[in-house]
C-alpha positions in Angstrom: 102.6 198.1 13.7 102.2 194.4 14.5 98.8 192.8 14.0 97.0 191.8 17.1 94.4 189.0 17.0 91.9 189.0 19.9 88.3 187.9 20.0 87.3 190.6 22.5 85.5 193.5 20.7 87.4 196.1 22.9 90.9 196.4 24.2 89.5 198.6 27.0 86.0 199.4 28.4 85.9 202.8 30.2 82.9 203.2 32.5 82.4 206.9 32.9 82.5 209.4 30.1 83.5 212.6 31.9 87.0 214.1 32.2 88.9 211.1 33.6 87.2 208.6 31.3 87.6 210.7 28.2 91.2 211.4 29.0 91.9 207.7 29.3 90.0 207.0 26.1 92.0 209.6 24.2 95.3 208.1 25.1 94.3 204.6 24.1 92.6 205.5 20.8 95.8 207.4 19.9 97.6 204.1 20.3 95.0 202.6 17.9 93.4 200.6 20.6 89.7 199.7 20.5 88.0 201.6 23.3 84.3 201.7 24.4 83.3 204.6 26.6 80.1 204.0 28.6 78.4 207.1 30.0 75.2 207.7 31.8 75.5 211.5 31.5 75.5 212.3 35.2 78.8 214.2 35.8 79.4 215.2 39.4 79.9 218.9 38.4 76.5 219.1 36.6 75.2 221.4 39.3 77.8 224.1 38.7 77.3 226.7 36.1 81.0 227.0 35.1 84.3 225.4 35.7 87.2 227.5 37.0 90.9 227.0 37.4 91.1 224.7 34.3 94.0 225.9 32.2 92.7 227.3 28.8 89.1 226.6 29.9 88.7 229.0 32.9 85.1 230.0 33.3 83.8 227.7 30.6 80.7 225.5 31.4 81.9 222.0 32.4 79.4 220.4 29.9 81.1 222.3 27.1 84.5 221.1 28.1 83.3 217.5 28.2 81.4 217.8 24.9 84.6 219.1 23.1 86.6 216.3 24.6 84.0 213.7 23.6 84.1 215.0 20.0 87.8 214.8 19.9 87.8 211.2 21.1 85.0 210.3 18.7 87.1 211.5 15.7 89.4 208.4 16.1 88.2 205.3 14.3 88.8 202.9 17.1 86.6 204.9 19.6 83.1 203.8 20.4 80.5 205.3 22.8 77.4 203.9 24.5 75.2 206.4 26.3 73.7 204.0 28.9 74.0 202.9 32.5 76.3 200.0 33.2 74.7 197.9 36.0 77.1 195.0 36.5 80.7 194.0 35.8 82.4 190.7 36.1 85.7 189.1 35.3 85.7 186.5 32.5 88.4 184.5 30.8 90.5 187.0 28.9 88.9 190.2 30.3 85.7 191.6 31.6 82.0 191.6 30.9 79.9 194.7 31.4 76.1 194.4 31.6 73.5 197.1 30.8 70.0 197.7 32.2 68.4 196.5 28.9 70.0 193.0 29.4 72.8 193.4 26.8 76.5 193.0 27.5 79.8 194.0 26.1 83.3 192.6 26.6 86.7 194.2 27.0 90.3 193.1 27.8 90.8 195.8 30.3 88.5 197.8 32.5 88.9 201.5 33.5 86.6 202.7 36.2 86.0 206.4 35.9 82.3 206.7 37.0 83.1 209.1 39.8 81.3 209.6 43.2 78.2 211.2 44.6 78.3 214.0 47.2 76.5 213.2 50.4 75.1 216.5 51.5 74.1 217.4 55.1 70.5 217.3 56.0 70.1 221.0 56.3 67.2 222.6 54.4 68.4 224.8 51.6 71.7 223.1 50.9 70.5 220.8 48.1 68.8 223.5 46.0 71.9 225.7 46.2 74.5 223.0 45.5 77.1 224.0 43.0 76.0 227.7 43.0 76.2 229.2 46.5 76.6 225.9 48.5 80.0 224.7 47.3 82.7 222.2 48.0 85.9 223.5 46.3 87.2 227.0 47.1 89.8 226.7 44.4 87.0 226.2 41.9 84.6 228.8 43.1 86.2 231.0 45.8 87.3 233.8 43.5 83.8 234.4 42.1 82.3 235.0 45.6 84.2 238.3 45.7 85.0 238.3 49.4 82.7 239.0 52.3 81.1 236.6 54.8 81.4 232.9 53.9 80.2 229.9 55.9 82.1 226.6 56.3 80.5 223.3 57.4 83.3 220.8 58.2 83.7 217.5 59.8 86.3 216.6 62.5 89.9 217.4 61.9 89.1 218.2 58.3 87.0 221.2 59.3 90.0 223.2 60.6 92.1 222.7 57.5 89.1 223.4 55.3 88.3 226.7 57.1 91.9 227.9 57.0 91.9 227.4 53.2 88.5 229.0 52.6 89.6 232.0 54.7 91.7 233.2 51.7 88.5 234.1 49.9 86.5 235.9 52.6 85.5 236.3 56.2 84.8 232.8 57.4 82.2 231.6 59.9 83.1 228.0 60.9 80.0 226.1 62.0 81.2 223.4 64.4 81.3 222.3 68.0 84.6 223.7 69.4 84.7 221.0 72.1 88.0 219.1 71.7 89.5 221.8 69.5 93.3 221.9 70.2 95.0 225.1 71.2 97.1 224.9 68.1 94.0 224.6 65.9 92.3 227.5 67.7 95.4 229.6 67.3 95.6 228.9 63.5 91.9 229.7 63.0 92.3 232.9 65.0 95.3 234.0 62.8 93.2 233.3 59.7 90.4 235.5 61.0 88.0 232.5 61.3 85.0 232.9 63.7 83.8 229.7 65.3 80.0 229.5 65.6 79.0 226.6 67.8 75.2 226.9 67.2 74.0 224.6 64.5 72.3 225.9 61.3 68.6 225.3 61.1 68.3 226.3 57.4 69.8 228.4 54.7 67.8 231.4 53.5 67.3 233.4 50.3 65.7 232.8 47.0 67.6 229.7 45.8 70.2 229.4 44.3 71.0 232.8 45.9 72.0 232.7 49.5 71.4 235.6 51.9 72.5 233.8 55.1 72.0 231.0 57.7 69.2 230.9 60.3 70.6 229.2 63.4 68.7 226.9 65.8 68.6 229.7 68.4 66.9 232.1 66.0 69.9 234.2 65.1 70.6 235.1 61.4 74.1 235.2 60.1 74.5 236.9 56.6 76.5 234.8 54.2 77.3 235.1 50.5 78.1 231.4 50.1 78.8 228.4 52.2 81.4 225.7 51.7 80.3 222.2 52.7 82.8 219.6 53.6 80.6 216.9 52.1 81.5 213.3 52.3 81.3 211.2 49.1 80.2 207.7 48.1 81.1 205.6 45.1 78.5 206.1 42.4 78.5 202.4 41.7 79.8 199.3 43.6 81.8 198.0 40.7 85.2 198.3 42.4 84.2 196.4 45.5 82.2 193.8 43.6 85.4 193.0 41.6 87.4 192.7 44.9 89.4 196.0 44.5 91.0 197.1 47.7 89.4 200.3 49.1 90.9 202.9 51.4 89.6 205.6 53.7 90.2 209.3 52.9 89.1 212.5 54.6 86.0 212.6 52.3 85.1 208.9 52.4 86.0 205.5 50.9 87.9 205.6 47.7 89.5 202.9 45.5 93.1 202.2 46.3 95.4 202.6 43.3 99.1 202.7 42.5 101.1 205.3 40.6 99.6 204.0 37.3 96.1 204.0 38.6 96.2 200.2 38.8 93.8 198.8 41.4 94.6 195.7 43.5 92.8 193.6 40.8 94.8 192.8 37.6 93.4 194.5 34.6 91.3 196.9 36.5 92.2 200.6 36.6 90.5 203.5 38.4 90.7 207.2 37.6 89.2 210.5 38.9 87.2 211.2 42.0 86.5 207.6 42.8 90.2 207.1 43.4 91.5 210.3 45.0 90.3 212.6 47.8 91.1 215.9 46.0 88.9 216.5 43.0 89.0 218.8 40.0 89.0 218.6 36.3 92.8 218.8 35.9 93.5 216.1 38.4 90.8 213.9 36.8 92.3 214.2 33.3 95.8 213.5 34.6 94.5 210.3 36.4 92.8 209.2 33.2 96.0 209.6 31.2 97.9 207.6 33.8 95.3 204.8 33.8 95.4 204.6 30.1 99.2 204.3 30.0 99.0 201.6 32.7 96.3 199.7 30.8 98.3 200.0 27.6 101.5 198.6 29.2 99.5 195.7 30.7 98.2 194.9 27.2 101.7 194.9 25.7 102.9 192.6 28.5 100.1 190.2 27.8 100.7 190.2 24.1 104.5 189.7 24.4 104.4 187.0 27.1 
């Protein structure tokens, strides 16, 4: 292996130490690259008791999966971790500077953003305290465990119809939405999937949280529900991508970072992986994105070193 001289302490700085970030770090340390993973320990799925649909990890707590991955990355001598919150990033000559809340900084030749997103929940009493347990966002992740029965769906716009038709695979769906403007084709699809459209808004969710017994509507009626799927929008958990000038794009769930097939952003040397750069979210997709981002970053380092 050729020797590489570079004053930067890290070949790559990964902001976000969950599935996408750890997957990226693993690939790079296996290439003997110096990697720093920065993590503030606030994974998006921390509200869920278990992760499902993850090959060889089905039903395992997400925190355990991440801890095992972290230990595997840490076993490589070129891996480093800092459990802290990054508060600012900037481009400098030869790479990037990342600042922390305590005033210290670190430098890296490449930057991989994997800090994820935050769910923006509807202002309905009872949703927040049930989030990740009986108020859910991913039927593929949690639908099977509901065990059938009445399930609510809160959707937005065109996304609501597609969302409800998918959720209907796991129970009898009540779609809470204003049917005004619903096309005949959409109405026919919903009917074929056995979806009941309920136009009256929900006033609050009821039951001893995190258990859900049903939804109390604004007209006083009560609809029994075992769970409710919320088509929540998301926001970036930090403004790093935009502050660096990365191009953003709109998705059905909100603004995300625009990337190419190698998770490269519009800014050279900046890669993005996981929920902040894709509308569909789960552990498997996040780890795949992290791997691709690492491979892209590695190729860019080789190109720079051989120029």
